[in-house]
N, C-alpha and C positions, 0 to 999 in steps of 0.2 A: 656882199658875199660874207658867208658866216665864218667864225672862227674855226681853226683847225680843230676837230674833235676826233676821238676815237669811240665810237658808238659801242663797240663790243665791250668797252670797259664799264658800261652802265647796265648790263644785264648778265643774268646768272647762266642763261642758256643761250643757244645760238640757231637761229633758222628753225626748221622742222625738227631738230634735235630737241626742241622744247616740247615736243608732243608727249602726251601722257602715253605710257607704254601700252600695247595692245592688250596685255592680260588685265591691267588695271582698268582700261577703257571698258572692257567687256563687262567688269563687275559695276562700273558706274552706270552704264546703259541699262543695266536690268531694272524692270520696272514692276511693281505689284498691281499696277493699274491695270484694268481689262484693255484687251487690244481692240481697237476700232478700224473697222475697214473702210477704206476710201477708194472706191473703185478707179477713180481718175488718177491716183496715185501709181504711176508705173514703176518708180524706183523710190524706195525709201530706206529707212534704217536697216532693215532686214539682210540686205545683200552687202552692206558695207562699202558701197559703191561711192564713186568720186563726187557725184552731185545728185540731187533729187530730181526726179523727172514727172511732170505732171501733163496729163493728156488733155489737150485743148479742144478735142473732138473734131478737128478739121484735117487730121492726117499728121499734125505737127505736136511737138510736146515743148513745154517750157522747162528749161533747166535752171536750177537754183542751187548755189553753193557759197560757202565762205572759208576763207583761210586768212590766218594772220600769225605773226609771230615776232620774236625779239630779234635784234640786228645779228646778222651772221658776217657782216663786213664793217668796216669803220666809216666808209665814205657814206653820208647821209643820202645823196642822190642815188647811189647805187643800191643801197639798202631798199630804198623806195621801188626802184626797178625790179629787185629780186623778188620782194614780197608780192607785188602786183603780177609779175610773170607767173609765180608759183600759184596764185590764186584762179588766174584765168586757165591755168592747165586743167583744172577739173572740167571745165566746160569742154574743151577740146578732146579730153580723154573719153567723154561720153559721146563723141562723133559731132558735137554741136559746133555753132559759132557764137560767140559772145554778142550780146545787145548792149548792155550798159554795165556800169558797176557803180557802187558807192563805197567809201572808205571807212575803215575801222582804225581808229587812232587813239592811241594812249601816249602821253608825254609827261616826264617829270619836269613839270614847268619851273621848279626851284632849282634845277641842276643844268638843263639845256635850254638855250635861247629859242625864240620863236623863229629867227633866221634858219637855224638848223632844222627845224620842224618843217618849215617851208621847202627846203630843199628835199625832204624826204617825200612829202606829198608831190612834188614836181617830178620825182623820179617815177611814181606811180602813175602819174598823168601822162608822162612820156610814153610808157608802156601800153596804156590804154589808147593812145593816139596811134600807135604802132599796130595795134589790134583793130582799129578803125571804130573805136565805141567812145562814149563820153564817160569821163569820170563824174557822175551826175550829183554828187553830194556825199553826205557821210555822218558819221558821228564821232566825237572826240571826248576824251575824259582826262583828268589829271591822275597820272598812274606812276608807281615808283620807278617803273623801267619802261623805255621806249618800245612801244608795240605799233606795227602797222600791217595792214592788209586789206582785202577787198571782200565785199559781198556781191558776187557776180551773177548776172542773169543772162541765160542764153536761150537759143533755140534749136531744134532738130527735127528732122522728118522721122517720124516713128519707125519707118522701116530701115533707117540708118542708125537708130539708137544703139550705142555700145554699152555693154554692161561687162561687169568682171565675173559674173557667175554663168556665163554662156559659153565657156570653152569647150572644146571636144578633145577626144583622144586622137592621136596622129596627126598633131599640128607641130610646127616650129614656133620657137619664141624668138622675139626680136626686141632690142632695146635701142631706143633712138639716141640716148645721151650716155657718155662714159660715166663709170662709177668713181667714187673717191672724194666727193665734195665734202663729206663729214669729216674726213681725215685732215684734208688741206685746210679746211676752216678751223679746225681745232689746232693745227700748226700755226695758224696765225693767231689765234687767241692765246696761245702759249709762247708767242713771240719767238718761235723757231723757223718762221717762214722766211725763205730767202727771196730777194728781189726778182720780181718777174714769175714767181712760182703759183701766185694765187690767182694771175690773170686768165689762164685756161678755166678754171673753175667759175670765175665771174662770167666769162663768156658764156659758158654752158647754162648757168643760172639765169641769165637774162635773155636767153634764146626762147621764144615763144613756141609752144607745141602745136603750132597751126596744123602740122601734118595730119594730126587726128581727124579732123573734119573730112580731108581727102581720103584717109585710109577707111573711113567708116563706109565709104560707098563702094569698096571692093567687097565682092560676094566671098573672097577667101578669107576675109579678116572676121573671126568669129567673137572674139573678146578683146578688151582693152582696158588698161587702167595706166595711171602715172606713177612713177617710182618716187616716193618722198620719204617721210619720217621712219616708216617702218622697215626701209631697206628693201632690197630687191627679193630677198627670201621672204620677208613679211607680206609684201603685196603679191608676190606669186603664190604664197600659201592661202592667201584670201581667193585668188582666182581657183586654185585646186580644190579648196573646200567648198566653195559654192557651186563648183561645177561638178563635184564628185569624180574627179579624176587624180592622176598623179603627175609628176614632172621630174625631168633630168636636166640640170644645168651643167653645160660643159665650161668649166671655170676658165681655161685657157682661151675661150672665144669671146668671153665677157669684156667689151672694151673699158679701158682705165684712163682716167686723166693722167698727164705727164707728173712724174715725181711722187706718185701715191706710194710706191714702195719704199721710197726714201724716208718719208715721214712717218709711214707705219712702222718702220724699224727703229725710229726715234721715239716710239711710244705714244704718238698723236692719235689716240683712240678716243672718240668722242663718248661719253656716258651714254648717249643714245643708243649706241651699238650694244652695249652690254644690257641695256633695258630691253632691246629686241631680242636678243638670243635668249635672255631669261624667259620671254614670253612665249616663244614658238620653237626654240631650239630642240625640244623633244619630238617634234614633226619632223626634223631634217636628218637625213642620214650622216654618216661619219664625214667630218670635216678636219682639215688642219687649221692652225692659228690664222694663217695667212687668208684661207678662204672664208673662214668665220669673220675676220675683221673687215673683210671687203664687202662680202656679199650680205652682210647684216647692217653695214655702214649707213647711217641715217642720212638720207639725200636730202637737200632742198632745192626745190624747182627742177627736180630731175626729169628723165626722159619718159617717153612712153613705152610700156611694155605690151607688146602686140602679139596676139595669138592668131597664126595664119595657117590655113589648110595647107599640107605640103604640095598638092597639086596646083596650088596657086601661088606658090612662093616665088616663082620667077617673075610673074606679073607684078606681085607687091614690091619686089626689089627694084623693078623698073620704075614703078610709080614713086618709090622712095627716091631713086636717084634723080628724077625729075624734079623733086622738091629739095634737091641738094643734100640728101642723105644717102650715104654709102653703107648699106646694111647687109649683115649676114646672120644666120641663125645663131643664137647663144645657148640653145637647148630644145627640147622637145617634150610633148605631152604624151601620156599613155594611161594605161589602166592603173588603177590604184595598186601600190605595192606595200611592202613592210613599212616604209617611210613615206610620207606625203611628197618630199622632194628628196632627190638624191643630187649629189654633186660629184661629178667626175673631173 
């Protein structure tokens, strides 16, 4: 057993809050090189989707994604679980099922022991076992801060491939996990968290989004993505921009983790929230501080944001309930208005 460590003390950021802001990322991804067309590439950088999709020519597509970050919790095994769950979420959000994963691992070997590193990898391996896939290898480097994640490969029937730019007007929005992970993890990093208050967030972050593979088979489901570092409004804005529609979020219907409001009032606001709002806040209608700090909160291993035709909502909710999810709409899509997204 390794010595007791607090991994969050060894990193400047936490989980998906480490992401580069949407605004800066757009600037980084601009290229002066001529665009090359790859006909078999069904989904690439253009749609800002969760994973790349490549047509295998037999009615299926291979999915490829990678995700990694610095510790969001202190326990090494739990950190490994969260990072692996988060990475595999991209496959499920595209409607696919994972086939295998390889690890991405950076470790400050002069500060933290190999025993602690082993626990992180074991946490990732446990999640892969739960997903029914092998952790088949990986790559490691000596780095100033702990880093862990996966490069995952999956497969999906082309007819069930989910995208984040295929939404339609007149649909309901559903969210499969509650918000507030960034606020609670910031409370932990600031040493304000009370005993038992972080556990609901850990349970959410270590729950695989397997439901995405089932949802993609419903004709009423037209678009899907997972909610991570850009916050609910950031990922919803990607759906709206890509699909050329608008949306309204019903704030009081958005599920929240327990005690989020308590820690929000204590000032436990992650820096990622501020970066997020600065990047896309001009696209959002008027909000009060509470709405902004929760809806732009950077999530780590968050839930699926699912766009469902209203006439198929009842069937979708029944399917979700059969998978252990009790869901109700948190908003709706409609034609473009003055603001890309409105909050009521």
